[in-house]
C-alpha positions as CSV (number, residue, x, y, z in Angstrom):
1,M,-2.0,6.4,47.4
2,L,-2.6,4.4,43.7
3,P,-0.1,2.2,42.7
4,V,1.7,3.3,39.7
5,R,0.9,1.3,37.0
6,K,3.7,0.2,34.5
7,P,2.5,0.9,30.6
8,Q,1.4,-2.1,28.3
9,S,4.0,-3.4,26.1
10,P,4.3,-2.3,22.1
11,L,3.3,-5.6,21.5
12,V,0.0,-5.0,23.6
13,Q,-0.1,-1.5,22.4
14,F,-0.5,-2.4,18.8
15,G,-2.9,-5.1,19.2
16,D,-5.2,-2.6,21.1
17,L,-4.8,-0.5,18.5
18,V,-5.5,-2.4,15.4
19,L,-8.5,-3.6,16.8
20,V,-9.7,0.2,18.2
21,E,-8.9,0.6,13.9
22,L,-11.0,-2.2,12.6
23,T,-13.8,-1.2,15.1
24,N,-14.0,2.7,13.6
25,W,-14.4,0.6,10.3
26,R,-17.3,-1.8,10.9
27,W,-19.8,0.1,8.9
28,T,-17.7,1.8,5.8
29,W,-16.0,-1.6,5.0
30,K,-17.9,-2.5,2.4
31,R,-17.8,0.4,0.5
32,M,-13.9,0.6,0.9
33,L,-13.7,-3.4,-0.4
34,L,-16.0,-1.8,-3.7
35,L,-13.5,0.8,-4.1
36,G,-10.8,-1.1,-3.7
37,I,-11.9,-3.9,-6.3
38,I,-13.5,-1.4,-9.1
39,A,-10.8,1.3,-10.3
40,P,-8.2,-2.1,-10.7
41,T,-10.4,-4.3,-12.4
42,A,-11.7,-1.8,-14.7
43,N,-8.2,-0.8,-16.0
44,M,-7.5,-4.6,-16.1
45,L,-10.4,-5.0,-18.9
46,A,-9.1,-1.2,-20.4
47,L,-5.5,-2.9,-20.4
48,K,-6.4,-6.4,-22.2
49,A,-8.5,-4.6,-25.1
50,L,-5.1,-2.4,-25.8
51,L,-2.3,-4.8,-25.1
52,A,-3.6,-8.3,-26.2
53,T,-3.5,-7.8,-29.6
54,S,0.2,-7.0,-30.0
55,D,1.3,-9.2,-27.4
56,P,-0.5,-11.5,-25.1
57,S,2.8,-11.5,-22.5
58,N,2.2,-8.1,-22.0
59,L,-1.0,-9.0,-19.4
60,V,1.2,-10.1,-17.2
61,F,2.7,-6.1,-16.7
62,A,-1.5,-5.6,-16.7
63,Y,-2.0,-7.6,-14.1
64,A,0.5,-7.3,-11.7
65,G,0.4,-3.6,-11.8
66,N,-3.1,-3.5,-11.1
67,L,-2.3,-5.7,-7.9
68,V,0.1,-2.9,-6.7
69,L,-2.6,-0.3,-7.8
70,A,-5.4,-1.8,-5.4
71,L,-2.6,-1.9,-2.6
72,M,-2.2,2.4,-3.7
73,F,-5.9,2.4,-3.1
74,E,-6.6,0.8,0.4
75,N,-3.6,1.4,1.7
76,Q,-1.5,4.8,0.7
77,N,-4.8,7.0,0.0
78,R,-6.8,5.5,3.5
79,V,-3.9,5.7,5.5
80,A,-2.6,9.1,4.5
81,G,-6.6,10.5,4.9
82,H,-6.5,8.6,8.1
83,L,-3.9,10.3,9.7
84,V,-4.6,13.8,8.4
85,F,-8.4,13.2,10.0
86,M,-6.4,12.2,13.1
87,R,-4.1,15.4,13.5
88,F,-7.0,17.8,13.1
89,H,-9.8,16.0,15.3
90,G,-8.1,15.6,18.2
91,T,-7.0,11.7,18.1
92,L,-3.8,12.0,18.2
93,E,-3.7,14.7,21.0
94,Y,-5.9,12.1,22.7
95,L,-3.6,9.4,22.2
96,S,-0.6,11.2,23.0
97,S,-2.1,11.7,26.8
98,L,-2.0,7.8,26.6
99,P,1.6,6.2,27.5
100,I,1.8,4.8,24.4
101,G,4.4,5.7,22.1
102,K,4.0,7.1,18.3
103,Y,5.4,4.9,16.3
104,V,3.1,2.1,17.9
105,I,-0.2,4.2,16.2
106,V,1.8,4.7,13.2
107,L,2.3,0.9,13.0
108,A,-1.2,-0.3,14.0
109,V,-3.3,2.5,11.6
110,A,-0.7,0.9,8.5
111,F,-1.4,-2.9,9.8
112,A,-5.2,-2.6,10.0
113,F,-5.6,-1.0,6.7
114,F,-3.5,-4.0,5.3
115,I,-6.2,-6.1,6.5
116,L,-8.7,-4.2,5.3
117,S,-7.1,-4.1,2.0
118,L,-6.6,-8.1,1.6
119,P,-10.2,-8.8,0.5
120,A,-10.0,-6.7,-2.5
121,I,-6.5,-7.6,-3.3
122,F,-7.9,-11.2,-3.5
123,V,-10.8,-10.5,-5.2
124,V,-8.7,-8.4,-8.2
125,G,-6.2,-11.3,-7.8
126,I,-9.1,-14.2,-8.6
127,A,-10.9,-11.6,-11.1
128,G,-7.9,-10.4,-12.8
129,S,-6.4,-13.9,-13.7
130,W,-10.1,-15.2,-15.0
131,L,-10.3,-11.8,-17.1
132,L,-7.0,-12.1,-18.6
133,A,-6.5,-15.8,-19.0
134,L,-3.5,-16.1,-16.8
135,N,-2.3,-19.3,-15.3
136,L,-1.2,-17.9,-11.6
137,V,1.7,-20.3,-9.9
138,W,1.7,-18.9,-6.1
139,S,5.0,-19.0,-4.6
140,P,5.9,-19.1,-0.9
141,A,7.5,-15.6,-1.4
142,V,3.9,-13.8,-1.5
143,L,3.6,-14.6,2.0
144,I,6.5,-12.0,2.1
145,V,5.8,-9.8,-0.8
146,I,2.6,-8.8,-0.6
147,P,2.6,-7.5,3.1
148,L,5.9,-5.2,2.5
149,C,3.9,-4.6,-0.6
150,A,1.2,-3.1,1.3
151,I,3.6,-1.5,4.0
152,S,5.2,0.1,1.5
153,M,2.5,1.8,0.2
154,A,1.1,2.6,3.7
155,G,4.5,4.6,5.0
156,L,4.7,6.9,1.9
157,G,0.3,7.3,2.0
158,A,1.7,8.2,6.2
159,L,4.1,10.6,5.2
160,V,1.5,12.5,3.2
161,G,-0.8,12.2,5.7
162,V,1.7,13.9,8.3
163,L,2.8,16.8,5.7
164,A,0.0,17.6,4.6
165,R,-1.8,20.6,5.8
166,T,-5.6,20.0,5.0
167,S,-7.7,16.8,4.4
168,A,-8.1,18.1,0.8
169,E,-4.8,18.8,0.2
170,A,-3.8,15.0,1.3
171,N,-6.9,13.5,-0.9
172,S,-5.2,15.4,-4.2
173,L,-1.5,14.8,-3.1
174,S,-2.2,10.9,-2.5
175,F,-4.4,10.8,-5.8
176,V,-1.7,12.6,-7.7
177,I,1.1,10.3,-6.4
178,T,-0.7,7.0,-6.9
179,I,-0.9,7.7,-10.9
180,V,2.5,8.9,-10.9
181,L,3.8,5.8,-9.4
182,A,1.8,3.5,-11.2
183,G,2.8,5.3,-14.8
184,A,6.2,6.0,-14.0
185,G,8.0,2.9,-15.1
186,P,7.1,-0.8,-15.6
187,V,4.4,-1.3,-13.4
188,I,1.1,-1.4,-15.2
189,I,2.8,-0.8,-19.0
190,P,5.6,-3.4,-20.1
191,P,8.8,-2.0,-20.7
192,G,8.3,-1.7,-24.7
193,R,6.0,0.6,-24.7
194,L,8.3,3.0,-22.4
195,P,10.5,5.5,-22.9
196,P,14.2,4.7,-22.1
197,W,14.1,7.7,-20.4
198,L,11.2,6.5,-18.1
199,I,13.0,3.0,-17.7
200,Q,15.9,5.0,-16.1
201,L,13.8,6.7,-14.3
202,S,11.5,3.7,-12.4
203,A,14.8,2.7,-10.6
204,L,13.8,5.5,-7.8
205,N,9.9,4.3,-8.1
206,P,8.9,2.1,-5.6
207,A,6.5,0.5,-7.4
208,T,8.2,-0.9,-10.0
209,Y,10.0,-3.2,-7.5
210,A,6.3,-4.0,-6.0
211,A,5.2,-5.1,-9.5
212,S,8.0,-6.9,-10.6
213,A,7.9,-9.1,-6.9
214,L,4.3,-10.0,-7.5
215,R,5.0,-10.8,-10.7
216,Q,7.7,-13.2,-9.8
217,S,5.4,-14.6,-6.9
218,V,2.4,-15.2,-8.6
219,I,3.1,-15.5,-12.1
220,G,6.9,-16.9,-12.1
221,P,9.5,-17.7,-12.5
222,V,11.2,-16.6,-9.5
223,T,14.6,-14.9,-9.8
224,P,17.5,-13.4,-8.2
225,R,15.8,-9.6,-9.3
226,L,13.3,-11.0,-6.1
227,G,16.1,-10.3,-3.0
228,L,16.2,-7.1,-4.7
229,D,12.7,-6.0,-5.1
230,L,12.3,-7.0,-1.1
231,T,15.2,-5.3,-0.2
232,V,14.5,-1.9,-1.9
233,L,10.7,-2.2,-0.5
234,A,12.1,-3.1,3.4
235,A,14.5,-0.2,2.6
236,F,11.5,2.3,1.6
237,S,9.1,1.3,4.6
238,V,12.0,1.3,7.2
239,L,12.9,4.9,5.3
240,T,9.4,6.6,5.3
241,L,7.8,5.3,8.8
242,W,11.6,6.8,10.1
243,V,10.8,10.2,8.7
244,V,6.9,9.6,9.8
245,N,7.7,9.2,13.4
246,R,10.1,12.3,13.5
247,K,8.2,14.5,11.5
248,L,4.7,13.3,13.8
249,D,3.8,16.0,16.4
250,W,3.5,14.3,19.6
251,R,3.4,16.1,23.3
252,Q,4.6,19.4,22.6
């Protein structure tokens, strides 16, 4: 009789699945990088023409907001589309036959896309500061802020990927969510240009907290508000990933 082997630890499973995901995208990462750079950079240029003439300080919102937009394109949209693909092409069915926890799969997908998004975020960050003539003041908090922003957006994308009925529906819904979150609050547009009711509604928008955290950690100054931003993003990440873990069909 063959000996019964114990499953690998969740950490080993996570590392192996991240490598599998990164390998899957070895042929298309350049296209992903290009798409993740073009939209935020073009948006920065457009906002520079609109905002710089009235108040140059408004460009801080254009800069941080478009970094959030880059995170959305590279994490939320990609995670949503990939989970739908895995659901309807038998990948999850195959993985469910292995001694792997479904939460490990979700986390591995989110982390793999975060790694793939880093080059685009770096290029948009450097190019944007040059195009908008901003002096960056990096805070050590950015090492926490960027991964937390990314995982919160990835959690939202995973939720779309689990609930969508088709790939087209997931892509459309994810795109609409990106537009709504980017516009529903002082994310890209400064608060002085938004109606009061939208400012109040932005308290429910995770992208508002992501943009605020990025502004403080990349441009400064860091204020006590950063603690609130990180707390909300962490809570939102945990909530969305918990719902995804509950809703994802597994060994049924």
